[in-house]
N, C-alpha and C positions, 0 to 999 in steps of 0.2 A: 554362849559357852559356859559350862558349869564352872563354878569357882573351885579351884584345887585346894585340898587340905593336906597338910603334911602330918601323917600319923606316925608316931614313934612306937616301934615295937619294943615292948618291955622284955628284953632277953638278957640273961646274965652275960656280962662282958667277958669275952675271951681275951686272952693275953697275946695271942699271935694271929696273923692273917689266916683265915680259914682255907682249907684245901680247895673248896669251890671257887673262892675269889682268886686264889693263885692261878687256877686253871683259866678263869675268866680273863685275868690280866695278861696271860700269855697270848690269847687270841686278840685281845684289844690292841696289844702292841704290834701284832702282825698286820693288822688292817687299820692303820692310822687314818683318821678322817672319816671312817665309816661308823655308823650307829650299829652296835652289836646286839642282835637279838639272840639271847642265850637260853637254850631250852633246858628247863628244870622241871622234870615231871610232865605235867599236863599244861605247863605255862611257858611262854617266852618272856623272859625277864630282861630288863635293862637296868643298869646301875650308874650311879654318879651323874655326870653331866648328860650322858645319854638319857637317863631316866627323866631328868628335868625337861630336856628337849622333847622326848616322846610324850610326856604327860601333857604338854602344851599342844602339840600337834594332834594327838589322838584323843584329847579330852578324857584321860584316864587318871585315876587317883595316884598321887605321889606319896610314898611312905618312906620311912627311914628304918634301917636295921643296923645292928652292930657288925663291924667288919674286922674284928680282931684288933688287939692293941688299944682297946678303949675308944676307937674311932667309930663314927657312924657314917653310913653311905646311903644316898637316896636310892629308892627302888620303885620301879613301875613295871607292870606286866599285864599280859592279856592271855586268854586261853589259846592253846595251839591251834584249835580248829578254826579260830577267827583270823588266822595269819593273812589270808588273801585280802580281807577287808582292811586290816590295819596297815599292811605292807603298802598297798596302793596309796594310802593317805601320806605315808612317810615319803614315798618316792615322788609323788606329785608336789610335795613340799620342797623338793630339791635335795633330799637326803640320799646319801649312799648307804645301803643297808647290808650288813654282813649277817647271814643266817647261820648260827652255830647249832647243829643238831646233835642229839644223842645217837651214837653209832652202835650202841648195844642195848639190849634189854636190861634195865636196872635190876630185874629179878635175879639175873644170872651174873651180875658184875661183882667183882671183889674190890672193895674200896670205892673210890670215886668213879662215876660212869665215864666211859670213854666218849669224848666229843670231838667234833671237827666242823670247820666252816665248809658247808656244802655249796654255797652260792653267795655271790655278792651282787645285789640288784642295785642299779644306779638309774638316774633319769634317762640315760642313753643306752643302757644294757639291761634288757629284760625280755623274758619269754612269757611272762604271766599276763593273762588277758585283762585282769583288773587294773594293771598299770599301763596298758596300751590303749590307744584310740583306734577303733576299727578302720576309719577312713583316712588315717594319717600315718605316714611313715614315722618311725621312731629312730631318728638318725643320731649316731654317735659320730662326732667330727674330731679330727686332730688337725691342728694348724702348726706348721713349722715355719718360723719367721727368721729370715736372714736379711742382711743388707742387700745382697745380690738379687734374691728372688724368694718367693714364699711358696710353700707347698700346702696342699689341703687334701684330706681324704674323708669320705663319708661311708659309714657302715650302718645298715639296719640289721642287727643280729637276729631279729625276729623274722626276717624274710630272706636274708642272705645277700641282699644287694650291697655291692661294694664299688665305690667310685674314687678316682683320684684325679688331681689336676694341679697345675702350678701357674703362677703369674705374679703380678705386683699386688700390693696390699688392697688396692681398690677392687681388683678382680676377685680376690679371696673374699672380701667383704660382700661383694655382689652375690657370690655363691652361698655364703652364709645366710644372706637375706632370702635367697630363693629356696634353699633346702630347710631353713629354720630348724637346725639340729636341737635335740633335747639336751645335749651335753657336749661341751667342747674341751678337748685336751690340748695343753700347750706346755712348752718347756719352762721350768721354773725361772731360768735366767731371762726369759723373754716376757715375763709377767707385765712389766711396765708398758712395753710396746703393745702387747696384746690388749691391755685395759684401755689404753689411749685410743686404739682403733675400734674396738668392739664394745667398750663399755662394760656394764655389769648386768645386762639383761638376760644373759644365758647362765645356766648351771655349768660350772667349769671344774676342772681338776688338773693340777700341775704335776708333771712327771720329771724325773731326774734327767740331767743332760745326756747321760749315756744312752737313754732310750731313743733320742733324736740324732743318732749317728747313722749316716747313710749305709755304711758297711754292715752294721748290725741289722738295720731294717731290711736291706736287700736280702740278706741271708734268711731272715725271719720269713719273708714272703716266699722265697724259693722252697724252704722247708715245709711251709704250710701247703703250698700248691703242688709240692713234690715234682718240681721242674728244675731243669739245669739252668734256665735263665728266665727272664720275664718278657722276652720278645713276642711270644705268642699272645700276650695280653695287650700289646701295643703301648706299653708304659715304660719300656726299658730305658728311654732317654729322659724320663721325668725324675731326675735325681731328688728334687725336693718333695715331689708328690709321693715317691716311694718311701721317703723318710717318714712322712706323715702316716702313710698306710701301715708301716711297720710298727709305729707307736701304738696304733689301735690294736693290733694283734697282741702286743705285749700287755696292754691294759686288760684285754680279755683273759689272758693267762693269769695275770695277777689276781683277777676276780673269780678264779676257779671255774672258768668256762673252757672246758677241755675238749668237748665234742662239737666240732665246728665243720663237719663234713659238708653242710649245706652252703658254706661260703666257698664256692667252687670256682669263682671267677672274679676278676677285678677289671673294671672298665675305665677307659680314659674319658674324662669330661673335656671335650674339645670345644673351645670357645668358637671356633670357626664353623661348627656344625649348627649353631643355634643363633637366633636373633639376640643381639646384645641388649639386655635390659638392666640398667644399673639399679642400685637399691632405691634411688629416688623415684624412678619410673615405676617400679613394682609397687611402691607405696602410693604414689600419686594416682595411678590408674586403678587402684584398689582391685588388683587381679585376684588375690586370694584372701586378703583381710580388708575389712572396712576401716577407714580412718576414724569415723565417728561411731559412737555407740548406737546400735540400731540400724547402721548402714548395711547395704547389701553389696558384697563383692561380686565380680564377674563369675567366679567359680560357682556361686549359688544358682546362677542362671543356667550355666552350661552342664553342671554335674547332675545328670539324671541316671547315673550308674546304679546297678543293682548288686554288684559284687564288691567286696572289700578291695580286691586287686584293682578293679576298674577305678574305684574312687581315689586310691593312692596314685595311680598312673595319671589320672586326669589332672591332678595338681601339678605333676611334673610337666605334662604337655602344656599347661597354661603358662608356666614360668620359663619354659624352654621351647618357644616356637621354632619351627624349622626354617632353614634358609635354602634347602635344596629343592628345586622345582619338582624333580621326579618323585621325591618322597611325599611332598605336599599333594601332588596330583593323585598319587595312589590312595591316600587317605580320602580325598575328595570323591574319587570314583566309587569307593566302597560306601561312603555316606550316601552318595547319589543313588546307588543300587537299593539301599535300605529305604530311602525316602520313597522310591517308586514301588517297592515291595513291602508295604506296611504289614501285610499278613505274615510274611516271613519274619519280619522284625519282631512281631508279637510272639510268634512261636519260639524264637530264640530267647527272648526275654523271659518267657515262662521257665525255660530250662536254666538260664543263668541265675535267675532269682532263687533257685534252690541249691546253688553251689556255695559252699562255705569258703572260708579263708584258706584256700589251698596253699598259698605261700607260707603262712604261719604254721599251718598244720604239719607240712612236710619239714619245716625247720625244727619243729618240736620232735619229730621222728629222728632227725639227724642228731639232735642234742640229747636224745634218749629221755625226753621230758613229756612225751605224749601219754595221755591216760586212755583207758579202754573206750570211753564214750567218744572222745575226740577221734580215735582210730575209726570208729564206726561212721562218724561224720565225714572223715576223709573218703571212706569207701562210697558213701552216698553221693558225695560231690563228684567223684570219678565216674559214677553211674551215668551222669548226664553228658559225658563227652561224646560217646557214640551217637546219641540222638542229634546233638548239635552238628556233628560232621555230616550226618545223613541229610538233615534239613538243608544245609548249605549246598551240599553236592547235588541235590535234586533241583534246587531252585536257581542256583547261581550260574551265570555265564560270564562272571567277572573273574578274569584270570588271577588278578592280585589276591582276591578273596579266597579263591580255591587254593592258591599256593600257601596262604596263611593257614588254612584249616588242615591242609595235608601234614603239617608239622605237629598236629595234636596226636598224642599217644593214648590209645584206648586203655592201656594198663589192664587188659582183660584178665591175665593170670593173677595179678595182685588182687583185683576185685573178687575173683572166685575164691582165692585163698582166705581173704578177710571174711567173706560171706560164709564160707564153710566153717571156719574156726571160731569166729567171734559171735557171741549172742547178739540178737537184733537190738536189744535195749540193755547194754551192759551197765554195770555200776561205774561210778567215776573212779573209785579206789579199788585196787586189786584186792586189798585186804577184806573188802566187803563181800567178795565172792560173786558168783553169778556172771562169769565172764566168758568161759569157754563152752562151746556147744557140745552136746552129746554126740559121740561117734568120732571125736578127734583123738582121744586117748583112752585106751581100754581100762587102765588102772584108775584113771579119774572117774570114768563112768561107774566103776564098782564102788568107789568111795562115795560118790554122790548117791548111789542106790542105798547105801547104809543110812545116809541122812534122811532120804525120802521115806524109807520104811521104818524109821525111828518112831514115829508117832504110833504106828500100828503095833510095834513091839511094846512100847510103854503102856498102851491101852490094854493089851493082852496081859502084860505083867500085872497091872493093877487089878484087873478082873480075876486073875488066878489067885492073887494074894488075898483078895476079899473073900473068895470062895474057900481058901485054905484056912484063914484065920477067923472068919465071921465078922471082921471089922468093916462094916458097910460104909463108914465115912473115911476110910483110908484113901489117900491119893498119892500119886507119883508126881514130883515137881523138880524144878531145876533153878538154881541161881548161880551167878558167876563166882561167888566165894566158896560155896560148899558143893557145887556140882549137882548131881542127881541124888535124890533121897526119897524115902517113904515117910509120909507125915501121918502120925496117929494121935488123935485127941487123947488127953489124959484119962478120960473116962473109960478108954479101951486099952490102957497100958497093960493090964493083966493078961490080955489075949496075945501080946507080942511074943513070937517064937524066940527061944533062947539063942538061936544062931544068928539073929539080927544084931547088927552092931550100932550102938547109939552114936549119932553124929552131932546132934545139937539139941539143947533143951530150950523150949519156949515157955511162956507163961501158961498157955493152955494146951500145949502139945509137945510131943517128942518127935525128933527126926532120926531115921535109921537108914542104914544101907545094908544090902545083902550082897552075897558073893556074886550072884547073877547080875545084879545092877552095877556092881563095881566093874565087872568085866565089860559090860555094855558101855559104861561111862568111858573107860580107857579106849575102847574101840571107836566111840564117837569122837572124843577129843583128838585122838590120833588121826582120825579120818579128816577132821577139820584142818589140822595142821598140814597134813599131806595134800589136801585139796588146795590150800593156799600156796604151798610150795610148787605143786605141779602147774597150777594156773599161772603163777608168776613166771615160771620157766617157759611155758608155752607162749605167754604173751610177749615176753622178752625176745623169744625167737621170732615171733611175728613182727615185732618192731625192727629187728635186725634185717629181716627179709625185705620189709618195706623200705628200709634205708637204702637198699640197692636201687630204688626207683626215685631217689632224690632229684637227679638231673632231669629225667623226663617229666616229672610232676612239676618241677620249677618252670620248665618250658611251657607246659600246659597252662600254668598260672599266668605267665606273661602273655601268652596268646589270647587267653580268655579275657584278661584285663584290657588288651588292645581292642578286642571285639566289643567288649562292654562300652569302652569309650566312644568307638565309632557309632555304635547303636545309640548312645546318649546324644551325640551330635545330630543324628538323624531324627531322633525323637524331638529334640529341641527345635530343629529346623521346621518340622511339620507343625508343632504347637505354636511357634512364634512367627511363622511365615517368612523364614529366611530363604535366601537364594544362593546358588552355587557361584562362588567368585571365579573369575578367570585369572590365573597366575601366569605371569610371563617374565622374561628377562629384560623388559623395557625399563625406562626410568619414569613411568607414568603411574599416578594414582588417580583413577577416575571413578568416583562414587556417585551414583544417581539415587536420590531420595534415601540417603543414609539415615539410620536411626540409632539412638543410644540403646544398647541391648538391655541395660539395667533399668534406666529411667522409664522406658516404655512399659516395662512389666509392673512398675510401681504406680502407674497412673490410675486414677479413679475410673470406674466403669462408665463408658460413654465418652470418656476424654481421649482424644487422639493425639499421638505424638506428631509434631510438625517435622517432616523430613527435610533434609537439605542436600544439595549437591556440593561436592568438593572435587576440584581438579588441580593437580600439581604435577609439574614435570621439570626437566632440567633446562628447557630451552625457552619457553614462553612465560610460564607462571611458576617460578620456583618458590616464591614467598607470597603468602596472602596475609596482608595486614588487615585485621578484623577489628573494627571499632563498634561501639554500641554501649548502651547503659548497663549498669549492674542488673542482674536478674533477667537479662534479655536472652541468655543462653549461650554466651560466648564460650565459657568453660566446658559446658556440656558438648558443644560442637567440637572443640579440640579433643576432648576425651573420646568421643564416639568415633572420630576418625582413626585414632590410634587403636582402639579396641577392634574396629572392623578389620584393620590391617592384620593385627595379631591373631584374631580369630581365623582369618583366611589362612594364615601361615601355620596355624595349629592343625588345619585340615577340616575346619568347621565351615558350614554355611554361615552367611552373614546377614544382618538386618539392613537390607537395601533393596532397591528395585533392580539394580545391577551393580557389579563391582569388578573393575579391571585393576589389577594390582601388580606392578612391577616389584620384584623381590626387594624387600627392605632388610638391611642387615643390622641396623641399630635403631632403636627408638629412644629418644630422650624427651623428658617432660620437665618443665619447670612450672608447675601448677599448684596454686594454693600457698598459704603462708603458715609457717610454724616456727615459734621460737625454740631455741635449745638453751634456755637460760641456765640449766644445770651445768652446762659446759661453757658458760660465759659467752654464748653466741646469740645475737639479736636476730629478729626476723630478717633484717636486711643482710646481715652477715651470712645467714643460712641461704638466703636467696642468691647471693653472689657466689657462694661456694658451689652450689648446685649448678649455676650457670657456667662457671669456670670449667666444671667437670664436663659439661656438654661441649663447650667451644674447643676444649683440648683433645676431644676424642671423635671429631666428626669424620664421616666417610662420604663417598659419593652416593651411597644408597641409604643415607640416614633420613629418618623422619624426626623433625624437631617440633615440639609443641611448647610455646612460651606464652604464659598468661600474666599480664600486668607486671612485666619486668620494670624494676626501678621505683615501684610505688612505696618502698620502705624508706625512701630518703626524700629530700626536698624536691619540689617540682622540677626545677631546672636541672638538678643533678640527675633525676630520674629520666627526664627527656633525653638528656645528653647520653646517658648510658644506653638507653633503649635504642636510640638512633645509631650509636656506634656499633651495637650488637647486630642490628639489621644489616648495616653496611658490611660488617665482617662476614656474615653468613652469605651475602650476595657475592662479595668479591673474593671469597676464599679461593686460592690458586688451584687447589686440588679437589675440593669437595663442594658440590652444589647441593647441599642438604635441603630437601623439601621441607618447608617451614610454614607452620600456622602461627602467627604472632598476634595475639589478642592484646589490645591496649586501650587505655583511656586517653592517651596522649594523641589528640587529633593532629598535632603538629607533624606526626610521622607520615600522614597522608601525602606530604610533599615529596616523599621518597619515590613515589610512583613516577613522578615526572623526571626524576634524576637517574633512576636505575632501571634498566630494561626488563628485568624479570620479576619485578614487584608489582602486585596489583592490590588495589584497595577494595575492601568489602565492608559492609556493615550489617548488623542484625537489626532488621526493620522494627520500628515502633510506630504507633499511631497516636497522635494527640487529639483528644476530644475535650475541648475547654481546658480545664486545669488537670485533667486526668491523662494518664499514659497507658496505652494498651500494648502489651508485648506480643508482637506477631511471630517472633522466633524464626523468621525466615531470612536467609542470607541473600543479600542483593549487592550488586556492584556499586562502587563508590564509597567514599568515606562518610562518617557521621560527624556532625558538628556539635552535638549536645550529649551530655552524659546522663541527664535527668536524675542526678543524684538526690536532689531535694524531693522529687516525686517519690523515689524509692523510700526515702526516710519517712515520708508521710504514710506510705503504704505499710511501713513497719510499725506504725503506731507512735511515732515521735510526737510529743506534745505540740499542739497547734501553734502556740506562741513561738516555739523554736523554729518550726517550719516557716512561719511568716517572717521571722527575723532573718533567717538564712536566705530567703528569697529576696528580701530587701537588700542585704549585703551583696548578693550575686549581681543584682541589677546595677548597683553602684560600681562594682568591680568591672563589669562589662563595659559600662560607659567610659570608665577611666583607663580602659586597656591601652588606649593609644597614648596615654600620658606616660612619658618616660620617667618622670620623677616619682619613684615609688613612695617616698615620704608623703608627697602631696596627695597621692592616690588614697592612701589609708586615712589621711586626715579628712577626706571628703565623706567618709562613711559616717552617717549620723549615729550619735551615741544611743545606746539602748538604756532605757530607764532601769534603775536597780529594782523597783517595785514591780513584781509581776501582777498584771491586771487580771481580774476575774473575767471581764468581758473585753475582748480585743476589738478595737474600733474597726479593724479591717473586715470584720465579719458582719454582714448586714443583718442577719437573723439575730445576732446578739444585741445589735443596736435597738431592734424592736423590743426584745425582751427587757433590755435595760430601761427603755422608755416606759413600758408597762409597769414595771416594779417601782420606778421612781414616783409614780402617781398614786401609789397605795399608801393610805394612812393606817399604819399598823395598830394605832391606839384605838381606832373606832370601827375597824372592819370586823364583821361577824364571821363565824366559822363557815357559813354557807357562801358568803361573798368571797372568802379566801379560796374556797374550792373552785368557784367559778373563775376567779382570777388565775388560779393555777392552770385551769383548763385552757385559758387564753394563751398562757405561756407555752404550753405543750403544742398548741396549734401553730404558734409562731415559729417554734423550733422545727416543726415538721416542714414548714415552707422553705 
């Protein structure tokens, strides 16, 4: 980043605040907390603290200027045409930005130019492409926290999606983790509670207490949707959710977002409709984000979508798997159809690939923010709906798919209107002209004809004047300052007619205007102004007409997004050889040759993933205790089981030979270790917190994955805790949660003999001499060894440490039966403080040591030294 320099502008100090700064301060006070971009001529300027902040974020020069009364203020600005570039940087840095524009032409203003804030762009509220990610929703959330219950609402103003829900703080936290909002609103008086629960990882903004009043919010929503009540949306009983949703609408109003016709619906996020995935599980299973840099989340494997709507919907499907068998089966049937009809799938993908972001384009229409080129993109996208309907209608015998595409609206009248009125390749800005087609407006056509014949007129005028005056070097030209003129070199000044009017004197020439040219100039300039006014009016009318199609186009976008996701599942199934799972209402999970969907895609060419069977039910095998060494694949086995179940309930095919899955309603994971030192929590504390959350929220259809519970404390404490947890899961009076419990504590294998629904398994390894080969195959029975020292050796641990650890382990195993712990540790031989270059336990090193000890370094020749070195190399190779 360039180093900033503060440049002081040497201007005479005024004695009072300037009119410009007075105007600026009025707007700054009206939008506290927002960085104010203040339009001055061709620049957007920032002042004071805003300028300091902007200069750092945007890497622009910071200057100083006098601000009246002998004071100076910081100043930083950028050209107005670069707004999109700089605005996106400010918003991505978490800033709220108020854009203050000039509302009149400075040429015609008397005194200071009239200005006004036209938009406030925040991390969670924007229509601008540069501040949005194509494949990601940009949610604004509002959280309403009370002792009784909490409410939450999510709105993506760029697409019009609006959701609300309510529950306890843990449920709200889970939704925040799932939706990952770009900005969160909360009540000022709830600040401490909010920060304790959610931390500081989100961009936030606090609102006054009156905004979070139920009566106010309820009225706000009714007025927006123009309804007598909220029963039609199914949210009328969500008191706390309504309060949060009302706060969002008020925030939009505060930020000058007044045209919100595209926000035409609000949906209830019902916990009972989706598989419960707490925030730990979403993180541990790496569904949408990898925990480690360079990691690959599940969404990267499943998301083969080609439309922005599909990509955004895919993320929602992954974090909100279904629980209703009927809905899951419908998705699976459609995916199965596309898997069998690969040619139909490719035809549909060809059309979908050419469809733009319908959701965001129609939202811009509703907000009156769409430009001519975007309008043409909207029309081109709608062009593909009829072919998609036709392809499916001809090929499909799947009733669910046919019912889906029947809901698509061709929008033929709108397509015809846009095609007739709008030029094929219009400019982005209306002021640049070239927007409306010939034949749309007679007056516009006449005015355009003037412009098109202008060159011919000027050429004829020039030729006529050359002939009349005899000035062969005379030319007709135009510039923005002086308009049209006749330019005559000084050598021909004497030939200039007396009725010509001098307009400008140059070093080597004079510029003139004639009455005929003056009339033409007025005609042309008036034509340009009229063309701009007419094209602007016609385009605005086109936008208003298109706004009547907001609802059907939003529905089209949703259906095309669903179609795109199902095609993505089919494409992934064919590519990765997935199978269709069987979903039923039983309490059985039966996976044959299951594979990890992510790990298998990351394996080297020629390397095959070792599949495994998993069987869990509520009668015979509720809990599988899995032992085995580190690196054997226990964690991968746990994760792949959960991922297969979740993929199936999303409606996707799964990586297995066969999969029978009884509906799961909750998935809990306690996998991996992570300190939360910033909040004073150790690895063990985090582990126990997450485990407690699992045990307090069990159901009869839960799937529980626990990996190395208790390893964050002493061995005996860890074994005791793990043992008690397994007993609790087995003996729970209401919930027989299906559980995979991976552990190093071989003592837990005794539980199989004590509790009827527990079975021991281990991940097989093979010992060859001092080496261990990981077979990664699950087999019945417990494991007796952890092979930790072998893993340390494979990791590159220094040989002397490996040997010493092996020595200590043998002594501990010998003394295991000794009940006197003090005596046991006294029997371990002391290690020497001096680390030896050659360890006696290594035979090859003994040979080398013997060879070197016989060398007389005072008498050996260089050739003999090389020969001796060769002997050492040969000895080491043995």
